[in-house]
C-alpha positions in Angstrom: 67.8 184.1 -71.9 67.5 180.2 -71.8 68.6 178.5 -75.3 65.7 178.6 -77.8 67.3 176.0 -80.2 65.6 172.6 -79.4 68.7 170.7 -79.4 70.7 173.3 -77.4 67.7 173.3 -74.8 67.9 169.5 -74.5 71.5 169.5 -73.9 71.4 172.3 -71.4 68.7 170.5 -69.4 70.9 167.2 -69.5 74.1 168.8 -68.9 73.2 171.6 -66.3 70.0 170.2 -64.6 69.6 167.4 -62.3 65.8 167.5 -62.3 65.4 164.8 -65.0 66.6 161.3 -65.1 68.8 161.9 -68.2 70.3 165.0 -66.4 71.0 162.9 -63.3 72.3 159.9 -65.2 74.6 162.3 -67.2 76.1 163.8 -64.0 76.6 160.3 -62.3 78.5 159.1 -65.3 80.5 162.3 -65.1 81.3 161.8 -61.6 82.5 158.3 -62.1 84.8 159.6 -64.9 86.1 162.2 -62.6 87.0 159.9 -59.9 88.5 157.4 -62.3 90.7 160.3 -63.9 91.9 161.5 -60.3 92.7 157.8 -59.5 94.8 157.5 -62.6 96.7 160.7 -61.9 97.2 159.5 -58.3 98.5 156.1 -59.4 100.8 157.5 -62.0 102.7 159.4 -59.4 103.8 156.0 -57.8 107.3 155.4 -59.4 106.9 151.7 -59.5 103.4 151.8 -61.1 104.6 154.6 -63.6 107.4 152.5 -64.5 105.3 149.4 -65.4 102.1 151.0 -66.6 103.1 154.4 -68.1 101.6 153.7 -71.5 98.2 152.8 -69.9 98.2 155.9 -67.6 99.1 158.2 -70.5 96.4 156.7 -72.8 93.7 156.8 -69.9 94.6 160.4 -69.3 94.2 161.4 -72.8 91.0 159.6 -73.1 89.4 161.3 -70.0 90.7 164.7 -71.2 89.1 164.3 -74.7 85.9 163.3 -72.9 86.0 166.3 -70.5 86.9 168.6 -73.5 84.0 167.6 -75.4 81.8 168.0 -72.2 83.3 171.5 -71.8 82.5 172.6 -75.2 79.0 171.1 -75.1 78.5 173.2 -72.0 79.5 176.3 -73.7 77.3 175.5 -76.8 74.3 174.7 -74.8 74.0 177.7 -72.8 72.9 180.9 -74.4 75.4 182.9 -72.1 78.6 181.2 -72.8 80.8 183.8 -71.2 78.8 183.5 -68.0 79.5 179.8 -67.8 83.1 180.3 -68.9 84.0 182.7 -66.0 81.7 181.1 -63.4 83.2 179.0 -60.6 82.4 175.7 -62.3 83.5 177.1 -65.7 86.8 177.9 -64.4 87.1 174.5 -62.7 85.9 172.7 -65.8 88.6 174.7 -67.9 91.4 173.9 -65.4 90.5 170.2 -65.4 91.5 169.9 -69.0 94.4 172.3 -69.5 97.1 170.4 -67.6 97.1 167.5 -70.1 97.6 169.6 -73.0 100.2 171.6 -71.0 102.2 168.3 -70.6 102.9 168.3 -74.3 105.1 171.3 -73.6 105.9 171.4 -69.6 106.9 168.0 -68.3 105.0 167.1 -65.1 102.2 169.5 -65.3 99.7 166.6 -65.9 99.7 165.9 -62.1 97.8 169.2 -61.9 94.7 167.2 -63.1 94.1 166.4 -59.5 92.1 169.8 -59.8 89.3 167.7 -61.3 88.4 166.4 -57.8 86.8 169.9 -57.3 84.2 169.1 -59.9 82.8 166.5 -57.4 81.3 169.4 -55.6 78.5 168.9 -58.0 77.4 165.7 -56.3 75.3 167.7 -53.8 73.2 168.9 -56.6 73.0 165.5 -58.6 71.8 163.4 -55.7 69.6 166.3 -54.6 71.1 166.3 -51.1 69.5 169.6 -50.4 70.2 169.1 -46.6 73.9 169.5 -47.5 73.2 172.2 -50.1 71.4 174.3 -47.3 74.2 173.8 -44.9 76.6 174.8 -47.4 74.5 178.0 -48.0 74.5 178.7 -44.5 78.3 178.4 -44.1 78.8 180.5 -47.2 76.5 183.2 -45.8 78.1 183.0 -42.5 81.8 183.4 -44.0 80.6 186.4 -46.1 79.1 188.1 -43.2 82.4 187.4 -41.1 84.7 188.5 -43.7 85.3 192.0 -42.4 85.6 190.9 -38.8 88.0 188.3 -39.6 90.0 190.6 -41.8 90.5 193.0 -38.7 91.2 190.1 -36.6 93.9 188.9 -39.0 95.3 192.5 -39.2 95.6 192.6 -35.5 97.3 189.2 -35.3 99.8 190.3 -38.1 100.8 193.4 -36.2 101.3 191.3 -32.8 103.3 188.9 -35.0 105.6 191.6 -36.1 106.1 193.3 -32.7 106.8 190.0 -30.9 109.1 188.8 -33.7 111.0 192.0 -33.4 111.2 191.5 -29.6 112.4 187.9 -29.7 115.0 189.2 -32.2 116.4 191.7 -29.8 116.2 189.2 -26.9 117.7 186.1 -28.6 119.9 187.5 -31.4 121.8 185.6 -34.1 123.8 183.6 -31.6 120.6 181.6 -30.7 119.3 181.2 -34.2 117.2 184.4 -34.6 119.4 185.7 -37.3 116.9 188.2 -38.7 113.6 189.8 -38.0 111.8 187.9 -40.8 113.1 184.6 -39.4 112.0 185.7 -35.9 108.5 186.6 -37.3 108.5 182.9 -38.8 109.2 181.7 -35.3 106.5 183.6 -33.8 103.9 182.4 -36.6 105.1 178.8 -36.0 104.8 179.2 -32.1 101.6 181.2 -32.1 99.7 178.7 -34.3 100.9 175.8 -31.8 102.8 174.0 -34.9 106.0 174.0 -33.1 108.5 172.6 -35.5 111.3 173.1 -33.1 113.9 174.3 -35.6 114.3 177.5 -33.8 114.0 177.8 -29.9 114.8 180.6 -27.5 117.6 179.9 -25.0 117.6 182.9 -22.6 115.1 182.9 -19.7 113.5 186.1 -21.0 113.0 184.6 -24.4 111.3 181.5 -23.0 109.0 183.5 -20.9 108.0 185.4 -24.1 107.6 182.1 -25.9 105.4 180.8 -23.1 103.3 183.9 -23.5 103.0 183.6 -27.3 101.9 179.7 -26.8 99.3 180.6 -24.4 97.9 183.3 -26.6 97.9 181.0 -29.5 95.2 178.9 -28.2 93.0 182.0 -27.6 93.7 183.5 -31.0 92.9 180.2 -32.9 89.4 180.2 -31.3 88.4 183.7 -32.3 87.8 183.3 -36.0 85.8 180.0 -35.2 83.7 181.8 -32.7 83.1 184.7 -35.2 81.9 182.2 -37.9 79.8 180.2 -35.4 77.9 183.4 -34.2 77.2 184.2 -37.9 76.1 180.6 -38.7 73.5 180.8 -35.7 72.1 184.0 -37.2 71.6 182.5 -40.5 68.4 181.6 -41.8 68.6 177.9 -42.9 66.2 178.3 -45.9 65.5 175.4 -48.2 67.1 175.6 -51.4 66.6 173.7 -54.7 68.7 172.3 -57.4 67.6 174.9 -59.9 70.7 176.6 -62.0 70.0 180.0 -63.5 70.1 179.7 -67.2 71.2 183.3 -67.4 74.3 183.4 -64.9 74.7 179.8 -63.8 74.1 180.6 -60.1 73.0 177.8 -57.9 71.5 177.5 -54.4 68.2 179.4 -55.0 65.3 179.0 -52.5 62.9 176.3 -53.0 60.0 177.3 -55.3 61.8 180.7 -56.3 60.6 182.3 -59.6 63.6 184.5 -60.1 67.4 184.2 -59.8 68.5 186.0 -56.7 71.8 186.8 -58.5 70.7 188.4 -61.7 66.8 188.6 -61.4 66.3 186.1 -64.4 62.7 184.7 -64.4 62.6 181.0 -64.3 60.3 178.7 -66.4 57.9 177.1 -64.1 
């Protein structure tokens, strides 16, 4: 159910929705603060800047954290389903964006985890009503969900191949050539198969080099498979127009344009 209290309802509209000027302004200001806070954390990691401006950085971090803490509490207060928000994707991100500063009082260096705030910029698509990007994001999300089983089977097959090839190269090359164990040989196989090629371990025997060549060539085909699976699912996806409506009951976004009910929980929207 949406919040009944007038104050809570106004706060909910401003904080969770981008349909009103006040709601859009709130989120734009929030975005600026998020960018500024991430910039401060990033700059603080530079030794020379931290040495000269540590007090300023720490002060700004606490100011941003207090602001985001108040905002987080207001989000909980303004919704009639606080636990739905707290355990939603954005609820978890919002919580994680304020915790590191408080942890820094007990764990040195944990404040650098504040860069997680950058995840909150995902809201920008809703704020500026870039529905085209929301639509494409929805298509990609649907394609990934539809491809999950196929990709899982594919990765399982690749994992099996990696173990077999790693064991084979261990037998062929042995400890004398740097392949001191099967796990290390599996590591070499993964590095070679993904075409990363660190070069820290390399086969020396002719048979080992033949096997390495086979793994390299196979890597190009294997890398393309997940892309092909997702691409096929994306081509099948219905590019349905979506709105910026946030469900007051479960905080799900990405509803079809003009929808009267939440596709996730069935809640009826006020139109």
